[in-house]
C-alpha positions as CSV (number, residue, x, y, z in Angstrom):
1,M,8.7,-34.8,16.4
2,S,6.5,-35.2,13.4
3,G,2.8,-35.7,13.0
4,D,2.2,-39.3,13.0
5,R,4.6,-39.3,16.7
6,F,2.6,-36.1,17.9
7,Q,-0.3,-37.6,17.4
8,A,0.7,-41.0,18.9
9,A,2.4,-39.5,21.8
10,L,-1.1,-37.7,23.0
11,D,-3.1,-40.8,22.2
12,Q,-0.1,-42.6,24.3
13,L,-0.6,-39.8,27.2
14,R,-4.3,-40.2,27.1
15,A,-4.8,-43.4,27.4
16,A,-2.2,-43.9,30.8
17,G,-4.9,-41.3,32.1
18,V,-2.9,-38.0,31.9
19,K,-5.3,-35.0,31.5
20,L,-4.4,-32.8,28.6
21,G,-6.0,-29.3,27.6
22,A,-6.4,-27.5,23.9
23,I,-3.4,-27.9,21.3
24,E,-2.5,-24.8,20.4
25,D,-1.8,-23.7,16.6
26,T,0.6,-21.1,16.0
27,G,-0.1,-20.9,12.5
28,I,3.3,-22.8,12.1
29,A,3.5,-25.2,14.4
30,Y,1.0,-27.6,17.0
31,S,2.3,-27.9,20.2
32,I,0.3,-29.0,24.1
33,F,1.7,-27.7,27.1
34,K,1.7,-29.7,30.5
35,N,3.2,-29.2,33.8
36,D,4.8,-32.3,35.4
37,P,4.5,-33.4,38.9
38,D,7.3,-31.4,40.0
39,G,5.9,-28.2,38.4
40,H,8.1,-28.1,35.6
41,Q,6.5,-27.1,32.2
42,V,6.7,-29.8,29.4
43,D,5.6,-29.6,26.0
44,L,5.3,-31.4,23.0
45,T,5.3,-29.6,19.4
46,T,5.4,-30.8,15.8
47,Y,5.3,-28.1,12.7
48,H,2.8,-28.3,10.2
49,G,3.2,-30.7,7.2
50,K,2.4,-30.4,3.6
51,A,-0.8,-33.0,4.3
52,G,-0.5,-33.6,7.5
53,A,-3.9,-34.0,9.4
54,T,-4.4,-31.6,12.5
55,P,-4.2,-33.5,15.5
56,K,-6.8,-34.4,17.5
């Protein structure tokens, strides 16, 4: 997922009332992990871009 789409996804989830934890920076990518209602872990990940902004 591109950085701008990653940020848009985070914004949409928050606007829908989804509580999100901290964004993890692995050094090459940003990821966020969340369990769905059935307990399955779902993650969103975007790789660091050349001039990309840090997701909030």
